[in-house]
Backbone as CSV, one residue per row, in Angstrom:
resi,resn,N_x,N_y,N_z,CA_x,CA_y,CA_z,C_x,C_y,C_z
1,MET,2.906,50.256,26.734,2.739,50.093,25.023,3.221,51.171,24.088
2,ASP,3.279,50.595,23.205,4.217,51.331,22.125,3.304,52.359,21.339
3,LEU,3.837,53.599,21.097,2.965,54.595,20.443,2.280,54.093,19.160
4,ASP,3.020,53.423,18.306,2.304,52.946,17.213,1.297,52.116,17.286
5,ILE,1.359,51.263,18.284,0.000,50.103,18.826,-0.970,50.988,19.094
6,GLN,-0.640,52.075,20.122,-1.795,53.016,20.552,-2.483,53.907,19.369
7,VAL,-1.596,54.274,18.525,-2.062,54.716,17.539,-3.152,54.040,16.467
8,SER,-2.689,52.686,16.291,-3.420,51.711,15.037,-4.693,51.314,16.177
9,LYS,-4.687,51.105,17.526,-6.303,51.072,17.946,-7.050,51.999,17.726
10,LEU,-6.295,53.167,18.153,-7.577,54.248,17.957,-8.003,54.557,16.643
11,LYS,-7.195,54.277,15.651,-7.294,54.270,14.138,-8.686,53.183,13.786
12,LEU,-8.532,52.141,14.456,-9.739,50.779,14.166,-10.519,51.170,15.042
13,MET,-10.590,51.669,15.890,-11.998,52.333,16.827,-12.473,53.481,15.920
14,LYS,-11.898,54.279,15.560,-12.306,55.713,14.483,-13.236,54.836,13.655
15,ALA,-12.351,53.608,12.526,-13.028,52.992,11.444,-14.497,52.723,12.120
16,ASN,-14.250,51.786,13.202,-15.948,51.100,13.524,-16.864,52.335,13.851
17,HIS,-16.499,53.442,14.406,-17.176,54.810,14.418,-17.881,55.239,13.453
18,THR,-16.898,55.051,12.351,-17.356,55.615,11.235,-18.281,54.556,10.392
19,SER,-18.098,53.559,10.497,-18.982,52.145,9.898,-20.408,52.310,10.839
20,GLN,-20.434,52.560,11.962,-21.556,52.430,12.832,-22.683,53.698,12.413
21,LYS,-21.813,54.870,12.029,-22.396,55.778,11.525,-23.246,55.749,10.288
22,TYR,-22.293,55.179,9.404,-22.794,54.993,8.307,-24.465,53.915,8.161
23,ARG,-24.429,53.030,9.054,-25.100,52.037,9.511,-26.526,52.647,9.870
24,LEU,-26.238,53.540,10.874,-27.375,54.165,11.340,-27.964,55.264,10.476
25,GLU,-27.111,55.718,9.787,-28.149,56.748,8.721,-28.598,55.971,7.559
26,ASP,-28.176,54.552,7.173,-29.094,53.987,6.290,-30.554,53.641,7.196
27,ASN,-30.319,53.064,8.501,-31.537,52.765,9.359,-32.555,53.831,9.277
28,ILE,-31.830,55.145,9.246,-32.709,56.085,9.828,-33.534,56.576,8.256
29,THR,-32.681,56.599,7.450,-33.500,56.936,5.901,-34.070,55.796,5.087
30,GLN,-34.001,54.629,5.503,-34.690,53.612,4.768,-35.238,52.387,5.815
31,HIS,-34.252,51.835,6.339,-35.139,50.586,7.298,-36.109,50.879,7.908
32,TYR,-35.554,51.814,8.873,-36.945,52.406,10.249,-38.032,52.849,9.435
33,PRO,-38.204,53.685,8.436,-39.304,54.269,7.800,-40.187,53.074,7.061
34,HIS,-39.334,51.909,6.489,-40.221,50.942,5.941,-40.886,50.239,6.912
35,GLN,-40.184,49.785,8.049,-40.719,49.099,9.103,-41.993,49.696,9.716
36,ILE,-41.815,51.142,10.007,-42.902,51.935,10.295,-43.919,51.773,9.586
37,ALA,-43.997,51.807,8.297,-44.925,51.822,7.255,-45.724,50.540,7.222
38,ILE,-44.641,49.538,7.542,-45.546,47.963,7.570,-46.299,47.923,8.723
39,PHE,-45.850,48.178,9.846,-47.023,47.921,11.063,-47.755,48.836,10.925
40,LYS,-47.797,50.112,10.454,-48.776,50.742,10.616,-50.012,50.273,9.551
41,GLU,-49.459,49.850,8.342,-50.697,49.017,7.640,-51.188,47.861,8.181
42,ARG,-50.221,47.067,8.921,-51.014,45.847,9.663,-51.725,46.402,10.723
43,ILE,-51.751,47.431,11.597,-52.597,47.938,12.459,-53.766,48.537,11.814
44,GLU,-53.745,49.062,10.739,-55.023,49.740,9.929,-55.623,48.292,9.827
45,GLY,-55.213,47.430,8.880,-55.827,45.934,8.567,-56.338,45.057,9.861
46,PHE,-55.824,44.958,10.949,-56.456,44.208,11.790,-57.406,44.839,12.522
47,THR,-57.347,46.174,12.614,-58.390,46.955,13.067,-59.730,47.025,12.378
48,ALA,-59.713,47.095,11.004,-60.686,46.930,9.861,-61.141,45.512,9.880
49,ASP,-60.382,44.528,10.146,-61.020,42.943,10.174,-61.446,42.873,11.494
50,MET,-61.141,43.424,12.734,-61.574,43.134,13.904,-63.046,43.858,14.099
51,ASN,-63.092,45.135,13.339,-64.350,45.732,13.052,-65.840,44.957,12.242
52,LYS,-65.239,44.461,11.342,-66.114,43.455,10.374,-66.408,42.125,11.086
53,TYR,-65.779,41.489,11.898,-65.783,40.175,12.611,-66.888,40.615,13.798
54,ALA,-66.680,41.797,14.477,-67.715,42.111,15.402,-68.780,42.367,14.796
55,LYS,-69.079,42.822,13.856,-70.116,43.234,13.255,-71.144,41.869,12.633
56,ASN,-70.108,41.049,12.156,-71.116,40.212,11.443,-71.353,38.642,12.489
57,LYS,-70.544,38.575,13.654,-70.359,37.623,14.116,-71.590,37.125,14.812
58,PRO,-72.166,36.117,14.786,-73.667,35.989,15.391,-73.679,36.036,16.834
59,GLU,-74.553,36.422,17.513,-74.572,36.454,19.106,-74.938,35.051,19.836
60,ASP,-75.657,34.381,18.814,-75.697,32.887,19.682,-74.373,31.997,18.768
61,LYS,-73.821,31.460,19.408,-72.622,30.579,19.141,-73.072,29.537,18.385
62,GLU,-74.410,29.010,18.540,-75.036,27.838,17.963,-75.263,28.344,16.343
63,GLN,-75.237,29.276,15.996,-75.977,29.956,15.033,-74.787,29.995,13.836
64,PHE,-75.079,29.605,12.692,-74.012,29.016,11.757,-74.268,29.324,10.495
65,PHE,-73.620,30.110,9.425,-73.796,30.247,8.061,-72.639,30.260,7.476
66,MET,-72.357,29.383,6.426,-71.138,29.769,5.683,-71.423,29.452,3.974
67,GLN,-70.623,29.917,3.146,-71.188,29.724,1.934,-69.819,29.047,0.942
68,VAL,-69.917,27.727,0.784,-68.929,26.860,-0.074,-69.201,26.469,-1.345
69,GLY,-68.559,26.667,-2.393,-68.698,26.351,-3.503,-69.693,26.837,-4.398
70,GLY,-70.255,28.099,-3.703,-71.570,28.637,-4.293,-72.813,28.116,-3.655
71,LYS,-72.593,27.501,-2.555,-74.017,26.671,-1.724,-73.672,27.339,-0.377
72,SER,-74.840,27.303,0.331,-75.023,27.783,1.458,-74.991,26.501,2.432
73,TYR,-74.444,26.664,3.641,-74.368,25.629,4.810,-74.822,26.422,5.907
74,THR,-75.718,25.542,6.922,-75.903,26.039,7.886,-75.379,24.953,9.291
75,ASP,-74.916,24.035,8.418,-74.302,22.927,9.452,-72.732,22.877,9.476
76,LYS,-71.828,23.036,10.267,-70.672,23.151,10.716,-70.042,21.982,9.672
77,LYS,-70.694,20.664,10.066,-69.988,19.429,9.461,-69.791,19.282,8.331
78,GLU,-71.205,19.771,7.467,-71.090,19.742,6.012,-70.422,20.870,5.457
79,ALA,-70.508,21.760,6.045,-69.636,23.086,5.497,-68.159,22.722,5.451
80,GLY,-67.647,21.996,6.676,-66.379,21.720,6.344,-65.860,20.440,5.519
81,THR,-67.000,19.498,5.514,-66.945,18.303,4.158,-66.745,18.877,3.094
82,ALA,-67.318,19.906,2.747,-67.539,20.562,1.547,-66.097,21.463,1.060
83,ILE,-65.736,21.816,2.128,-64.340,22.398,2.260,-63.160,21.554,1.807
84,ILE,-62.983,20.310,2.378,-62.410,19.456,1.908,-62.219,18.885,0.442
85,ALA,-63.637,18.836,0.115,-63.803,18.221,-1.161,-63.376,19.133,-2.326
86,MET,-63.680,20.500,-1.866,-63.138,21.552,-2.802,-61.342,21.578,-2.648
87,CYS,-61.187,21.379,-1.670,-59.485,21.287,-1.975,-58.974,20.050,-2.453
88,LYS,-59.623,18.872,-2.667,-59.207,17.963,-3.435,-59.417,18.323,-5.198
89,GLU,-60.082,19.168,-5.454,-60.241,19.645,-6.929,-59.220,20.361,-7.418
90,ILE,-58.430,20.792,-6.118,-57.401,21.819,-6.783,-56.162,21.075,-7.098
91,LYS,-55.907,21.467,-8.609,-54.720,20.666,-8.937,-53.383,21.673,-9.518
92,GLY,-52.150,21.199,-9.295,-51.191,22.134,-9.833,-50.405,22.518,-8.379
93,ILE,-49.172,22.603,-8.704,-48.120,23.188,-7.915,-48.571,24.720,-7.238
94,ASN,-48.545,24.804,-6.011,-48.829,26.150,-5.465,-49.970,27.086,-6.188
95,ALA,-50.999,26.000,-6.731,-52.280,26.151,-7.212,-53.119,26.795,-6.053
96,SER,-53.950,27.834,-6.392,-55.131,28.506,-5.203,-56.468,28.829,-6.043
97,ALA,-57.377,28.879,-5.151,-59.027,29.000,-5.428,-59.854,29.278,-4.168
98,ASP,-60.603,30.407,-5.130,-61.660,30.696,-3.666,-62.480,29.516,-3.728
99,VAL,-62.759,29.234,-2.246,-63.915,28.105,-1.930,-65.327,28.695,-1.130
100,GLY,-65.402,30.074,-0.719,-66.345,30.468,-0.046,-66.335,31.517,0.377
101,GLU,-67.178,31.922,1.495,-67.202,33.110,2.121,-68.042,32.769,3.627
102,TYR,-67.178,33.637,4.752,-67.579,33.469,6.042,-67.443,34.686,6.891
103,LEU,-68.875,35.084,7.317,-68.891,36.364,8.069,-68.203,37.569,7.328
104,GLY,-68.528,37.423,5.918,-67.910,38.840,5.253,-66.670,38.514,4.857
105,PHE,-65.768,37.228,5.202,-64.170,37.155,4.967,-64.469,36.296,3.776
106,LYS,-63.456,36.568,2.903,-63.286,35.497,1.515,-62.631,34.351,2.184
107,LEU,-62.917,32.995,1.547,-61.805,31.856,2.074,-60.986,31.246,0.808
108,ASN,-59.941,31.492,0.954,-59.266,31.135,-0.144,-58.151,29.936,-0.278
109,VAL,-58.123,28.927,-0.742,-57.170,27.600,-0.339,-56.070,27.574,-1.393
110,THR,-54.739,27.435,-0.701,-53.544,27.028,-1.618,-52.989,26.117,-1.087
111,PHE,-52.388,24.968,-2.355,-51.767,23.881,-1.977,-50.246,24.295,-1.887
112,ASP,-49.640,23.853,-0.838,-48.342,24.047,-0.314,-47.333,22.775,-0.584
113,SER,-46.800,22.941,-1.820,-46.410,21.709,-2.243,-44.958,21.527,-1.449
114,PHE,-44.365,22.257,-1.070,-43.198,22.202,-0.586,-43.296,21.566,0.738
115,ASN,-44.495,21.671,1.679,-44.822,21.107,2.985,-46.074,20.204,2.814
116,ASN,-46.706,20.042,1.369,-47.809,19.323,1.204,-48.757,19.265,2.175
117,LYS,-49.359,20.531,1.794,-50.423,20.488,2.812,-51.094,21.608,2.142
118,PHE,-52.425,21.868,2.479,-53.418,22.955,2.041,-53.345,23.963,3.078
119,VAL,-53.429,25.075,2.640,-53.473,26.341,3.700,-54.490,27.362,3.206
120,MET,-55.605,27.635,4.256,-56.632,28.371,3.964,-56.288,29.539,4.471
121,ASN,-56.609,30.856,3.611,-56.565,32.263,3.742,-57.665,32.954,4.078
122,VAL,-58.183,33.362,5.203,-59.456,33.863,5.780,-59.319,35.716,5.417
123,LYS,-59.527,35.987,4.329,-59.159,37.126,3.692,-60.347,38.328,3.952
124,GLY,-59.738,39.369,4.824,-60.222,40.469,4.640,-59.249,41.599,4.339
125,ALA,-59.000,42.430,5.164,-58.017,43.432,4.844,-56.727,42.956,5.033
126,MET,-56.623,41.859,5.839,-55.653,41.381,6.220,-55.924,39.613,5.724
127,SER,-54.722,39.067,5.541,-54.792,37.507,5.455,-54.571,36.760,6.690
128,HIS,-55.502,35.923,7.382,-55.410,34.945,8.247,-55.224,33.448,7.893
129,PRO,-53.925,33.124,7.926,-53.896,31.754,7.399,-54.332,30.673,8.185
130,MET,-54.336,29.484,7.856,-54.904,28.275,8.675,-54.541,27.170,7.950
131,GLU,-54.016,25.819,8.465,-54.268,24.702,7.974,-55.438,24.181,7.748
132,VAL,-55.706,23.253,6.701,-56.717,22.486,6.283,-56.441,21.116,6.594
133,GLY,-57.366,20.582,7.396,-57.257,19.299,7.883,-58.143,18.296,7.679
134,SER,-58.136,17.009,7.952,-58.975,15.843,7.341,-60.190,16.063,8.342
135,ASP,-60.377,16.801,9.394,-61.730,16.800,10.255,-62.455,17.779,9.809
136,PRO,-63.647,17.529,9.314,-64.700,18.979,8.893,-65.076,19.768,10.150
137,LEU,-65.345,19.154,11.285,-65.549,20.243,12.399,-64.412,20.615,12.454
138,GLY,-63.403,20.253,12.539,-62.026,20.740,12.882,-61.463,22.131,11.858
139,ASN,-61.852,22.064,10.719,-61.452,23.094,10.145,-62.288,24.180,10.235
140,ILE,-63.674,24.326,10.604,-64.563,25.479,11.132,-63.916,26.016,12.500
141,THR,-63.477,24.864,13.296,-62.988,25.501,14.618,-61.582,26.489,13.999
142,ARG,-60.682,25.702,13.481,-59.533,26.575,13.050,-59.783,28.072,12.261
143,ILE,-60.935,27.866,11.679,-61.190,29.077,10.795,-61.692,30.278,12.081
144,ASN,-62.609,30.137,12.923,-63.125,30.512,13.962,-61.799,31.407,14.996
145,ASN,-60.926,30.538,14.977,-59.769,30.694,16.011,-58.635,31.432,15.177
146,ALA,-58.752,31.949,13.916,-57.993,32.611,13.510,-58.333,34.039,13.318
147,LEU,-59.893,34.207,13.283,-60.687,35.465,13.495,-60.644,35.853,14.702
148,GLU,-60.403,35.064,15.925,-60.464,35.351,17.195,-59.016,35.879,17.816
149,ALA,-57.704,35.487,16.915,-56.737,35.658,17.502,-56.259,37.199,16.763
150,MET,-57.235,38.215,16.128,-56.888,39.127,15.605,-56.491,40.119,16.682
151,PRO,-57.093,40.156,18.004,-56.766,41.002,18.821,-55.582,41.107,19.475
152,ALA,-55.074,39.708,19.688,-53.607,39.321,19.763,-52.410,39.741,18.799
153,GLN,-52.790,39.878,17.616,-51.859,40.325,16.430,-51.892,41.521,16.330
154,LEU,-53.238,42.448,16.617,-53.108,43.667,16.631,-51.906,44.549,17.821
155,GLU,-52.179,43.865,18.932,-51.395,44.165,20.161,-49.839,44.217,19.919
156,GLU,-49.499,42.793,19.205,-48.271,42.670,18.617,-47.467,43.582,17.667
157,ALA,-48.493,43.813,16.660,-48.088,44.936,15.848,-47.876,46.288,16.422
158,GLN,-49.057,46.552,17.589,-48.397,47.874,17.901,-47.287,48.095,18.623
159,THR,-46.933,46.920,19.610,-45.642,46.869,20.211,-44.382,47.110,19.596
160,LYS,-44.423,46.201,18.237,-43.211,46.491,17.227,-43.133,47.820,16.741
161,LEU,-44.270,48.438,16.405,-44.081,49.744,15.653,-43.684,50.663,17.090
162,SER,-44.082,50.677,18.250,-43.462,51.105,19.352,-41.782,51.090,18.947
163,ASN,-41.527,50.028,19.200,-40.158,49.834,19.194,-39.183,50.233,18.268
164,VAL,-40.031,49.907,16.891,-39.097,50.686,15.563,-39.216,52.127,15.879
165,GLU,-40.281,52.896,16.117,-40.243,54.375,16.387,-39.062,54.948,17.418
166,HIS,-38.929,53.968,18.682,-37.922,54.264,19.723,-36.573,54.097,19.134
167,GLN,-36.505,52.884,18.243,-34.995,52.951,17.665,-34.735,53.990,16.744
168,LEU,-35.664,54.591,16.061,-35.565,55.505,14.962,-35.090,56.575,15.883
169,GLU,-35.577,57.337,17.102,-35.289,58.505,17.950,-33.738,57.803,18.329
170,THR,-33.573,56.876,18.753,-32.176,56.520,19.411,-31.120,56.840,18.375
171,ALA,-31.331,56.447,17.251,-30.658,56.332,15.901,-30.213,58.004,15.545
172,LYS,-31.081,58.637,15.333,-31.135,60.024,15.236,-30.223,60.920,16.220
173,ALA,-30.358,60.519,17.457,-29.397,60.708,18.483,-28.029,60.504,18.350
174,GLU,-27.777,59.179,17.841,-26.485,58.684,18.160,-25.454,59.133,16.952
175,VAL,-26.348,59.392,15.608,-25.664,59.340,14.277,-24.890,60.565,14.436
176,ASP,-25.180,61.805,15.207,-24.187,63.052,15.258,-23.358,63.095,16.192
177,LYS,-23.276,61.831,16.942,-21.989,61.867,17.969,-20.609,61.831,17.391
178,PRO,-19.756,62.744,17.754,-18.316,62.416,17.253,-17.551,61.339,18.072
179,PHE,-16.448,61.137,17.272,-15.488,59.803,17.665,-15.360,60.730,19.236
180,GLN,-15.213,59.926,20.212,-14.728,60.659,21.577,-13.261,60.603,21.531
181,GLN,-12.453,59.831,20.903,-10.991,59.658,20.982,-10.294,60.546,20.143
182,GLU,-11.041,61.537,19.422,-10.647,61.950,18.121,-9.338,63.054,18.653
183,ALA,-9.534,63.779,19.795,-8.439,64.459,20.313,-6.800,63.569,20.858
184,GLU,-7.563,62.909,21.462,-6.271,61.633,21.834,-5.606,61.209,20.458
185,LEU,-6.459,60.802,19.602,-5.636,60.153,18.143,-4.888,61.370,17.400
186,SER,-5.068,62.615,17.495,-4.531,63.718,16.851,-3.248,63.706,17.591
187,GLU,-3.319,63.794,18.721,-2.123,64.343,19.604,-1.078,63.037,19.373
188,LYS,-1.661,61.575,19.445,-0.758,60.832,19.009,-0.182,60.424,17.903
189,LEU,-0.633,60.892,17.010,-0.239,60.906,15.568,0.669,61.983,15.448
190,GLU,0.358,62.932,16.063,1.488,64.350,15.890,2.519,63.727,16.631
191,ARG,2.752,62.894,17.894,3.841,62.757,18.486,4.659,61.599,17.648
192,LEU,3.823,60.667,16.990,4.567,59.412,16.253,5.014,60.097,15.034
193,ALA,4.423,61.444,14.436,5.386,61.791,13.203,6.495,62.318,13.989
194,GLU,6.517,63.172,14.930,7.999,63.777,15.475,8.846,62.468,15.783
195,LEU,8.290,61.536,16.194,9.343,60.509,16.639,10.083,59.951,15.408
196,ASN,9.307,59.840,14.437,9.848,59.266,12.959,10.614,60.207,12.561
197,ALA,10.329,61.524,12.513,11.310,62.336,11.935,12.652,62.328,12.822
198,LEU,12.544,62.151,13.903,14.036,62.050,14.714,14.842,60.634,14.488
199,LEU,14.136,59.736,14.326,14.512,58.402,14.028,15.210,58.683,12.710
200,ASN,14.601,59.484,11.694,15.188,59.490,10.296,16.446,60.213,10.503
201,MET,16.339,61.267,11.414,17.455,62.382,11.693,19.060,61.338,12.016
202,ASP,18.376,60.417,13.080,19.386,59.696,13.789,20.090,58.623,12.695
203,GLU,19.269,57.949,11.741,19.987,57.412,10.914,20.940,58.353,9.875
204,LYS,20.591,59.365,9.579,21.145,60.190,8.754,22.696,60.644,9.396
205,GLY,22.330,60.899,10.676,23.748,61.291,11.481,24.690,60.119,11.936
206,ASP,24.040,58.640,11.588,24.982,57.766,11.826,25.805,57.445,10.536
207,ASP,24.830,57.624,9.498,25.541,57.786,8.341,26.741,58.677,8.175
208,ALA,26.573,59.748,8.484,27.658,60.844,8.606,28.545,60.889,9.272
209,ILE,28.305,60.322,10.472,29.492,59.771,11.110,30.507,58.661,10.904
210,GLY,29.881,57.702,9.839,30.785,56.506,9.554,31.571,57.233,8.248
211,MET,30.896,58.184,7.516,31.741,58.424,6.554,32.858,59.502,7.274
212,ASP,32.949,60.119,8.277,33.801,61.059,8.842,34.747,60.171,9.067
213,ASP,34.186,58.774,9.842,35.539,57.704,10.214,36.257,57.178,9.089
214,GLU,35.660,57.146,7.865,36.264,56.827,6.835,37.098,57.637,6.121
215,ALA,36.911,59.093,6.444,37.672,60.119,5.850,38.908,60.091,6.520
216,THR,38.963,60.012,7.890,40.188,60.265,8.952,41.066,59.039,8.675
217,GLU,40.665,58.248,7.822,41.813,56.933,7.965,42.310,57.065,6.438
218,PRO,43.237,57.681,5.860,43.706,57.903,4.583,44.368,56.732,4.074
219,GLU,44.449,56.124,3.055,45.146,55.118,2.435,46.558,55.171,2.261
220,LYS,47.333,54.109,2.775,48.627,54.074,2.832,49.398,53.616,1.389
221,PRO,50.092,54.701,0.784,50.548,54.218,-0.458,51.320,53.037,-0.079
222,HIS,51.539,52.183,-1.311,52.545,51.163,-1.201,53.800,51.336,-1.815
223,GLU,55.007,51.389,-1.104,56.226,51.657,-1.653,56.847,50.257,-1.814
224,ASP,58.073,50.247,-2.588,58.887,48.880,-2.573,60.126,49.476,-1.359
225,VAL,60.837,48.534,-1.104,61.978,48.714,-0.036,62.931,49.828,-0.635
226,LYS,63.102,49.697,-1.811,64.182,50.613,-2.451,63.712,51.999,-2.072
227,SER,62.290,52.471,-2.483,61.853,53.497,-2.253,62.230,54.312,-1.105
228,VAL,61.845,53.292,0.062,61.850,53.647,1.323,63.117,54.006,1.602
229,ASP,64.146,53.366,1.524,65.300,53.576,1.823,65.812,54.682,1.208
230,GLU,65.501,55.015,0.018,66.091,56.321,-0.743,65.363,57.577,0.240
231,LYS,64.228,57.635,0.488,63.527,58.581,1.256,64.138,58.637,2.605
232,GLY,64.574,57.379,2.967,65.263,57.867,4.742,66.548,58.221,4.589
233,ASP,67.382,58.169,3.362,68.339,58.985,3.450,67.911,60.276,3.136
234,GLU,67.302,60.761,2.393,66.945,62.312,1.939,66.799,62.973,3.444
235,VAL,65.682,61.873,4.101,65.570,62.711,5.350,66.432,62.798,6.341
236,ALA,67.698,62.049,6.437,68.631,62.244,7.125,69.665,63.439,6.686
237,ASP,69.455,63.713,5.382,70.368,64.730,4.976,69.785,66.294,5.524
238,ILE,68.383,65.999,5.707,67.513,67.348,5.786,67.066,67.403,7.030
239,PRO,67.659,67.575,8.028,67.495,67.541,9.474,66.175,68.707,9.667
240,ILE,66.154,69.647,9.108,64.939,70.956,9.171,63.736,70.447,8.904
241,LYS,63.398,69.647,7.974,62.310,68.811,7.524,61.672,68.214,8.914
242,GLN,62.681,67.314,9.152,62.542,66.665,10.442,61.897,67.530,11.344
243,SER,62.454,68.421,11.708,61.763,69.784,12.847,60.401,69.973,12.675
244,ASN,60.260,70.217,11.218,58.849,70.742,10.786,57.793,69.754,10.938
245,PHE,58.233,68.359,10.774,57.252,67.310,10.748,56.835,67.118,12.194
246,ALA,57.826,67.242,13.067,57.635,66.926,14.449,56.737,67.665,14.808
247,LYS,56.488,69.311,14.525,55.565,70.151,14.876,54.466,70.233,14.625
248,THR,54.053,69.616,13.443,52.896,69.448,12.759,52.217,68.069,13.161
249,ALA,52.911,67.014,13.718,52.108,65.957,13.923,51.327,66.037,15.328
250,PRO,51.739,66.690,16.348,50.832,66.652,17.227,49.597,67.408,17.050
251,GLU,49.659,68.583,16.167,48.242,69.100,15.984,47.474,68.383,15.404
252,GLU,48.219,67.524,14.372,46.978,66.528,13.622,46.609,65.662,14.672
253,GLU,47.200,65.106,15.570,46.590,64.168,16.493,45.866,64.670,17.379
254,ARG,45.849,66.094,17.622,45.152,66.568,18.464,43.463,66.751,17.925
255,ARG,43.795,67.088,16.752,42.325,67.423,15.881,41.953,66.234,15.470
256,LEU,42.362,64.788,15.492,41.922,63.836,15.257,41.278,63.356,16.346
257,ALA,41.906,63.522,17.722,41.522,63.204,18.808,40.148,63.749,19.293
258,ASP,40.131,64.996,18.774,38.809,65.686,19.063,37.627,65.357,18.489
259,ARG,37.557,64.829,17.316,36.278,64.336,16.567,35.273,63.341,17.494
260,PRO,35.712,62.283,18.202,34.755,61.564,18.957,34.065,62.177,19.781
261,ALA,34.623,63.165,20.350,33.939,64.310,21.285,32.665,64.680,20.740
262,GLU,33.013,65.370,19.243,31.773,65.902,18.538,30.778,64.821,18.129
263,ARG,31.391,63.963,18.004,30.099,62.663,17.543,29.219,62.529,18.681
264,THR,29.902,62.367,20.102,29.088,61.993,21.053,28.403,63.158,21.548
265,SER,28.833,64.423,21.196,27.687,65.406,21.599,26.664,65.593,20.537
266,LEU,26.605,64.893,19.297,25.602,64.866,18.179,24.501,63.988,18.871
267,GLN,25.073,62.659,19.114,24.429,61.438,19.460,23.457,61.858,20.914
268,GLU,24.584,62.583,21.844,23.512,62.936,22.960,22.206,63.865,22.918
269,ARG,22.679,64.924,21.929,21.190,65.791,21.424,20.222,65.013,21.290
270,LEU,20.410,63.864,19.921,19.522,63.118,19.311,18.763,62.300,20.473
271,ALA,19.684,61.580,21.619,18.946,61.034,22.588,17.929,61.684,23.490
272,ALA,18.448,62.957,23.841,17.494,63.834,24.467,16.154,64.296,23.758
273,MET,16.508,64.592,22.369,15.364,64.685,21.805,14.108,63.836,21.600
274,LYS,14.753,62.614,21.643,14.041,60.915,21.517,13.416,61.113,22.605
275,ALA,13.860,61.280,23.926,13.393,61.244,25.111,12.277,62.120,25.508
276,ARG,12.175,63.334,24.915,11.219,64.395,25.082,10.188,64.156,24.304
277,VAL,10.131,63.292,23.051,8.867,63.391,22.211,8.298,61.891,22.715
278,SER,9.050,60.794,22.888,8.396,59.753,23.598,7.821,59.824,25.130
279,GLY,8.214,60.820,25.619,7.935,60.976,27.194,8.508,60.233,28.273
280,THR,9.686,59.462,27.674,10.517,59.105,28.830,11.055,59.996,29.765
281,PRO,11.533,59.477,30.978,12.279,60.189,32.021,13.482,61.023,31.384
282,ALA,14.215,59.806,30.956,15.523,60.733,30.551,15.861,59.567,29.318
283,GLY,17.034,60.033,28.691,17.338,59.419,27.789,18.768,59.084,27.748
284,ARG,18.958,58.632,29.294,20.508,58.049,29.634,20.889,56.870,29.144
285,ASP,20.111,55.602,28.850,20.420,54.594,28.473,21.033,54.958,26.944
286,ALA,20.341,55.954,26.428,20.655,55.964,24.895,22.151,56.895,24.656
287,VAL,22.196,57.526,25.743,23.522,58.346,25.810,24.663,57.654,26.028
288,ASP,24.555,56.557,27.178,25.402,55.541,27.579,25.790,54.566,26.366
289,LYS,24.840,54.180,25.701,25.267,53.270,24.554,25.815,54.150,23.496
290,ALA,25.395,55.444,23.364,26.265,56.058,22.003,27.609,56.172,22.774
291,LYS,28.238,56.629,24.074,29.395,56.366,24.653,30.212,55.349,24.536
292,GLY,29.291,54.389,24.768,30.254,53.184,24.510,30.862,52.721,23.036
293,LYS,29.813,53.365,22.214,30.157,53.069,20.902,31.467,53.775,20.460
294,ASP,31.305,55.014,20.906,32.545,56.051,20.809,33.831,55.188,21.488
295,GLN,33.449,54.860,22.658,34.921,54.334,22.950,35.355,53.359,22.220
296,ILE,34.255,52.208,21.693,34.868,51.390,20.777,35.870,51.714,19.665
297,LEU,34.990,52.768,19.081,35.853,53.464,17.876,37.049,54.061,18.426
């Protein structure tokens, strides 16, 4: 896998770790404390309502007393019928009205215009909702069922509170954990920077070699046939100048022949440095490629 791809993946992992850390901090300071406060309030409310219901509940199940519209009822069916009549008097969208009292709990009815139904809230410290139906006796049964469901609702609130408190402690333990691959990311970032620096050196070296190649090929001046013939006559008349030219020419050829070897040595050093940074066993392929280039030149 390429080094730059590894670095990109590690950077993405670190970004996810940082995002998770910020989310945990928000949960620790805001979300979890808010949820804990809500569940504690619900637990207190259900506890108070359960105590009120236990205190006011008659021992005899057949005994019944309810106030509806300011009138007292001891018959369940009559009380249920009165509740339905009170609901019919409620007009307006989402309007509500207090219709009576039962076992110390206020009875409040609201018309739910969205669902087109009446909802009664049996109010103590908490509101216990139930739907008002067309059956008088059924409405009384629903009110009793809403009150009898309080122990289960209390237990549910206690379980949720315990879960949120556990999540808060877990978040506090996780938020301080550092990024586990931090050392690996730093090491590979350093290696990638060195490799990029070597690649930049290699590009500059190739540019310098190209400039040397252009310098070793001087432009040939354009001369007409007459000038060449005249110079040929002068050279024939001065044999000693021919001897000096013959001596200096081999030296110039040897100097030009040595330059490719210098270029090959520079590229071999660059290939060896890149092999050391990237961790490859050897830079033999790069050296052979450089030699082949020089042979072509």
